[in-house]
C-alpha positions in Angstrom: 7.7 -35.2 21.6 6.8 -37.5 19.6 7.5 -41.2 18.8 7.6 -44.1 16.2 4.3 -45.7 16.3 4.2 -49.1 15.9 2.7 -49.7 12.4 -0.5 -51.7 12.2 -0.5 -55.6 10.5 0.7 -55.4 6.8 1.2 -52.1 6.3 5.2 -50.4 6.4 6.1 -48.1 9.0 5.9 -44.8 6.9 6.1 -41.8 9.3 3.0 -42.4 11.7 4.0 -40.9 14.9 2.0 -40.8 18.3 1.3 -38.3 21.1 -0.1 -38.9 24.3 -2.9 -35.9 24.9 -5.2 -35.3 28.4 -2.9 -35.1 31.0 -4.5 -35.1 34.3 -4.7 -31.3 34.1 -6.6 -31.4 31.0 -8.7 -34.4 30.5 -10.8 -35.0 27.7 -14.4 -34.9 28.7 -16.7 -37.0 26.4 -20.3 -36.3 25.6 -21.4 -39.4 27.8 -19.9 -37.9 30.5 -17.0 -39.7 31.1 -13.6 -38.7 30.9 -10.5 -39.9 29.6 -6.8 -39.2 30.4 -3.3 -40.0 28.8 -5.4 -40.9 25.5 -2.4 -42.0 22.8 -3.2 -40.8 19.5 -1.4 -41.7 16.1 -1.0 -39.7 13.2 0.6 -38.9 9.9 2.2 -35.5 8.4 3.0 -35.0 4.4 4.2 -32.3 2.7 6.4 -29.3 3.7 6.1 -28.3 7.6 3.9 -25.3 8.3 3.5 -24.3 11.7 1.1 -21.0 10.8 -1.4 -23.5 9.5 -2.4 -21.1 6.6 -0.9 -24.0 4.3 -2.1 -27.0 6.2 -5.1 -29.5 5.5 -6.5 -31.3 8.1 -8.2 -34.7 6.6 -10.8 -36.7 8.2 -10.9 -40.0 7.4 -13.9 -42.3 7.0 -14.9 -45.8 8.9 -12.3 -48.1 8.4 -9.5 -45.4 7.4 -6.6 -44.4 8.9 -3.8 -41.8 9.2 -2.0 -43.5 6.6 -3.5 -41.0 3.5 -1.1 -41.1 1.1 2.3 -42.1 0.6 5.5 -40.1 1.9 7.7 -41.8 -0.6 7.4 -44.2 -3.4 8.2 -47.3 -1.6 5.6 -46.8 1.2 2.3 -48.7 0.9 -0.2 -47.1 -1.0 -2.5 -44.7 1.1 -6.4 -44.7 1.2 -6.9 -41.5 -0.6 -4.4 -41.5 -3.2 -6.9 -40.5 -6.3 -7.0 -37.0 -3.7 -3.9 -36.4 -1.6 -0.4 -36.4 -3.0 1.8 -34.4 -5.2 0.1 -32.7 -7.9 -3.2 -34.1 -6.5 -6.2 -31.9 -5.5 -4.7 -32.0 -1.8 -1.5 -31.0 -3.5 1.7 -32.1 -0.8 3.7 -30.2 -3.0 1.9 -26.8 -1.5 0.1 -28.0 1.6 1.0 -29.9 4.8 -1.8 -32.7 5.1 -2.3 -34.2 8.8 -4.3 -36.9 9.7 -5.0 -38.4 12.3 -6.4 -42.1 13.5 -10.0 -41.2 14.9 -10.8 -41.9 18.8 -12.3 -45.5 19.1 -10.7 -46.6 16.0 -8.2 -49.3 16.0 -5.0 -48.2 14.4 -3.1 -46.4 17.4 -5.8 -44.0 18.8 -7.2 -45.2 21.9 -10.3 -47.3 21.1 -12.3 -50.5 22.3 -9.9 -53.1 20.8 -8.2 -55.8 23.2 -5.2 -53.7 23.7 -6.4 -50.5 24.8 -8.9 -52.3 27.1 -7.1 -52.4 30.3 -5.9 -49.0 29.9 -9.7 -47.7 29.7 -11.8 -50.5 31.8 -14.6 -51.8 30.8 -16.8 -51.0 28.7 -15.1 -48.9 26.6 -17.2 -45.4 26.8 -19.5 -44.5 24.0 -17.8 -41.7 21.6 -19.4 -39.7 19.2 -18.1 -37.5 16.5 -17.7 -34.4 18.5 -15.2 -36.7 20.6 -13.4 -37.5 17.6 -12.9 -33.7 16.5 -11.9 -32.7 20.1 -8.8 -35.3 20.0 -8.2 -33.6 16.4 -8.2 -29.9 18.0 -6.2 -31.1 21.0 -3.3 -32.7 18.9 -3.3 -29.4 16.6 -2.6 -27.2 19.6 -0.2 -29.9 21.1 1.6 -29.7 17.5 1.5 -25.6 17.6 -0.5 -25.5 14.3 -2.6 -22.2 14.1 -5.8 -21.9 11.9 -5.9 -24.4 9.3 -6.2 -23.7 5.5 -8.8 -26.3 5.3 -10.5 -29.4 6.7 -11.9 -31.9 4.6 -13.5 -35.5 4.7 -15.3 -38.0 3.2 -18.4 -40.0 4.8 -17.9 -40.3 8.4 -14.9 -38.1 7.9 -17.2 -35.4 6.3 -19.3 -35.7 9.6 -16.1 -34.8 11.3 -15.6 -31.8 9.0 -19.1 -30.7 9.6 -19.1 -31.0 13.2 -16.0 -29.2 13.3 -17.2 -26.3 11.2 -20.7 -26.0 12.8 -18.9 -26.0 16.5 -15.6 -24.4 15.7 -15.8 -22.4 12.6 -13.0 -20.2 13.3 -10.4 -23.0 13.3 -10.0 -23.0 9.7 -10.7 -21.2 6.5 -12.6 -23.8 4.4 -14.5 -27.1 5.0 -15.0 -29.5 2.6 -17.8 -32.0 3.0 -17.6 -35.1 0.7 -20.0 -37.6 0.5 -21.6 -37.5 3.7 -24.7 -36.8 6.1 -25.9 -34.6 9.1 -28.3 -36.9 10.1 -28.3 -40.6 9.3 -32.0 -41.8 8.0 -33.8 -44.8 9.3 -32.6 -46.7 5.8 -28.9 -46.1 6.9 -29.4 -47.2 10.5 -31.2 -50.1 9.5 -27.9 -51.3 7.5 -25.8 -50.5 10.5 -27.7 -52.3 12.9 -28.0 -55.3 11.0 -23.9 -55.5 11.0 -23.7 -54.7 14.8 -26.2 -58.1 14.7 -24.4 -60.0 12.6 -20.9 -59.2 14.9 -23.0 -59.7 18.3 -24.4 -62.7 17.2 -20.9 -64.6 16.8 -20.3 -66.9 19.4 -16.6 -65.4 19.6 -18.1 -61.6 20.6 -18.0 -63.0 24.1 -19.7 -59.8 24.7 -17.0 -57.8 23.5 -14.3 -59.6 25.5 -12.4 -61.5 23.3 -8.6 -61.5 22.8 -6.3 -60.1 20.6 -6.7 -62.3 17.2 -9.5 -64.3 18.8 -12.4 -62.0 17.6 -15.4 -62.3 16.0 -14.0 -62.6 12.3 -17.3 -64.4 10.7 -19.5 -61.5 12.5 -17.8 -58.9 11.5 -16.8 -60.1 7.7 -20.5 -60.2 7.4 -20.9 -56.9 8.7 -18.2 -55.6 6.3 -20.2 -57.3 3.3 -23.6 -55.6 4.5 -22.1 -52.3 4.6 -19.8 -52.6 1.3 -23.0 -53.2 -0.8 -24.2 -49.9 0.2 -21.0 -48.0 -1.0 -21.5 -49.8 -4.3 -24.4 -48.3 -6.6 -26.6 -51.1 -7.7 -25.5 -50.4 -11.8 -22.3 -50.6 -10.7 -22.9 -54.3 -8.9 -24.8 -54.7 -12.1 -21.9 -54.0 -14.7 -19.0 -55.6 -12.9 -20.7 -58.8 -11.8 -23.9 -59.5 -13.6 -24.9 -63.0 -12.8 -21.6 -64.3 -13.7 -20.3 -67.2 -12.2 -17.3 -68.0 -10.1 -15.8 -71.6 -8.3 -17.0 -71.4 -5.2 -14.3 -72.0 -2.2 -13.5 -75.6 -1.2 -14.8 -76.9 2.1 -12.7 -76.9 5.2 -11.3 -79.9 5.8 -13.7 -81.8 8.5 -16.6 -79.5 7.7 -20.1 -81.3 8.0 -21.8 -82.0 4.9 -24.9 -80.4 3.9 -27.2 -82.6 2.6 -28.8 -81.5 -0.4 -28.1 -77.9 0.8 -25.6 -75.6 -1.3 -23.2 -74.5 1.1 -21.6 -71.7 -1.2 -23.6 -70.0 -4.0 -22.2 -70.0 -7.3 -21.9 -66.0 -8.2 -18.7 -63.9 -8.5 -20.7 -61.3 -6.7 -20.5 -63.9 -3.7 -17.0 -64.3 -4.0 -16.2 -60.6 -4.1 -18.3 -59.7 -1.3 -16.3 -62.4 0.7 -13.0 -61.1 -0.5 -13.8 -57.4 0.9 -15.0 -59.3 4.1 -11.5 -60.9 4.5 -9.6 -57.8 3.6 -11.5 -56.0 6.4 -11.3 -58.8 8.8 -7.2 -59.0 8.6 -6.7 -55.0 9.7 -9.6 -53.9 11.7 -11.6 -54.7 15.1 -14.6 -55.7 15.7 -15.5 -53.5 18.9 -14.0 -50.3 16.7 -16.7 -51.1 14.4 -19.6 -51.4 16.6 -18.1 -48.0 18.5 -17.7 -45.9 15.3 -20.9 -47.0 13.4 -23.0 -46.2 16.8 -21.3 -42.7 16.6 -22.5 -42.1 13.6 -25.9 -43.3 14.2 -25.9 -40.9 16.9 -24.4 -37.8 15.1 -27.2 -35.1 15.0 -24.9 -32.1 13.6 -28.0 -29.7 13.9 -29.3 -30.4 17.4 -26.6 -28.0 19.0 -26.5 -24.2 18.5 -24.2 -23.3 15.4 -24.5 -19.3 15.1 -20.9 -18.6 15.0 -21.0 -20.4 11.4 -22.5 -16.9 9.6 -20.2 -14.9 12.0 -16.9 -16.6 10.8 -18.4 -17.1 6.9 -15.5 -19.9 6.0 -15.5 -21.4 2.7 -17.6 -24.2 2.7 -18.2 -26.6 0.2 -19.9 -29.7 -0.4 -19.4 -32.8 -3.1 -22.0 -35.4 -3.4 -22.6 -37.9 -6.1 -25.7 -38.7 -8.0 -24.9 -42.7 -7.8 -24.5 -42.5 -4.0 -27.4 -44.4 -2.2 -26.0 -44.1 1.0 -25.2 -40.8 1.5 -26.8 -39.0 -1.6 -27.3 -35.7 -2.9 -30.6 -35.3 -0.5 -27.8 -35.2 2.4 -26.1 -32.7 1.1 -28.8 -30.6 0.2 -30.1 -30.8 3.8 -27.0 -29.6 5.2 -27.0 -26.5 2.3 -30.6 -25.8 3.7 -29.7 -26.0 7.5 -26.6 -23.7 6.7 -28.7 -21.1 4.7 -31.3 -20.6 7.3 -28.5 -19.9 9.8 -27.1 -17.4 7.4 -24.1 -19.1 6.3 -23.5 -20.1 2.1 -22.3 -23.3 1.1 -21.7 -24.4 -2.2 -22.2 -27.6 -3.5 -20.8 -29.6 -6.3 -22.9 -32.4 -7.7 -21.3 -35.2 -9.6 -23.4 -37.2 -12.2 -20.9 -38.8 -14.4 -19.8 -41.7 -12.0 -21.8 -44.8 -11.2 -19.4 -46.0 -8.9 -21.6 -45.0 -5.7 -20.8 -43.8 -2.2 -17.3 -45.3 -3.1 -17.2 -42.7 -5.9 -15.2 -40.1 -3.5 -11.9 -42.6 -3.4 -11.8 -43.2 -7.1 -10.6 -41.2 -10.2 -13.6 -39.2 -10.8 -11.9 -36.3 -13.0 -15.0 -33.7 -12.8 -15.1 -34.1 -8.7 -11.2 -34.1 -8.2 -10.9 -30.9 -10.7 -13.5 -29.0 -8.5 -11.8 -29.8 -5.4 -8.9 -28.6 -6.8 -9.9 -25.5 -7.9 -11.9 -24.8 -4.7 -8.9 -25.3 -2.6 -6.3 -23.4 -4.6 -9.2 -20.5 -5.4 -9.3 -17.0 -3.5 -11.1 -16.9 -0.2 -14.4 -15.4 -0.1 -14.3 -11.7 1.1 -16.4 -12.0 3.7 -14.4 -14.6 5.4 -13.6 -13.4 9.0 -10.1 -13.0 10.3 -9.6 -15.7 12.9 -9.5 -14.4 17.1 -6.6 -13.4 17.9 -6.4 -16.6 20.6 -5.0 -19.8 19.8 -8.2 -21.2 17.7 -8.2 -25.2 19.2 -8.5 -24.4 22.7 -11.2 -27.1 24.5 -14.6 -26.0 24.7 -17.0 -27.5 27.3 -19.4 -30.3 25.7 -23.3 -29.8 26.5 -24.2 -32.1 29.4 -25.4 -35.8 28.8 -28.7 -35.8 26.5 -28.7 -31.9 26.2 -28.1 -32.6 22.1 -31.3 -34.2 22.0 -33.1 -31.5 23.8 -31.4 -28.7 21.7 -32.6 -31.0 18.6 -36.3 -31.1 19.6 -36.0 -27.1 20.7 -34.2 -26.0 17.3 -36.2 -24.4 14.3 
């Protein structure tokens, strides 16, 4: 039975729902070796009910996203992916039931390391992985009684979840859409995440993660967002939008010490823009969740453990990448396509080269890309796609023991 979830600050209630999963008789065993029970999960459903799953699309959200992927009604607050999900959109809520759940480790109602959940879990909050997030998604679908899905779709961190789902549980869905994502972060990706986490940890209010609600490391989290946001935009889009335009620096806070001869604030518009992005995230996100989720992305190594069932199931796999994406560009998608091909699984790849928006293009109105997603979801399934086994597709399967994934990575071809 579900109950209404408390909406996060600044968002209308919409139709968020909450379930508590993984009772004592069915605990969640994390890849790190710890177990969790009584895990609250907040999710939203859109479009017509569909118990069979044949017309259901599960959307996996990105790093700072949440379950509110689109509006339920015109008076709702906008969702984070309205270019993709909604009536008449590529993931058409007039046709499909859409399910989106807040990830394990986040801060929008599902169990995570934010102060509100600390007492429930104990300290420290365990390291979670992309596989753990998918395990929670699958248990949610099992509890909702939804059968084999039409599709699993996600971008960025959401695409990592979709890829993990595809490789470990390919019979769960007929189609898998991996958008602007990666199977394994590059050293460059790791470095940007490390700098962001260092900014949070260096904030005096971080207190080794023990800060109270409303008293967290806002400055450090804001800087982490500024760093991350630079990777979401392309250099060309920054240049086109801001160039060297100037804007009025903010007024210093009352009583702030003078900086003799040293400018406290630069004069450029791009600085004001990044400060604005920082303020927006700080108002709605938790620093410990930022650390937790970026760490999960760093650890993700999709092809480190076996994935032979993908070729057997032969789902319809589609990747979408953007030429201007300097975070998870075309080379990341090509790597996934190549690894799947070596395992006997075919994946089509749509590479979009008209948008200069960078990584964030996957969230935007880019006609060629959106049309390609719409055609794919509405098109016929490949003839080789296998029927799902008769059993419920969302039964739990054990994780490899701690460290086994790394050994598998060394042994895999």
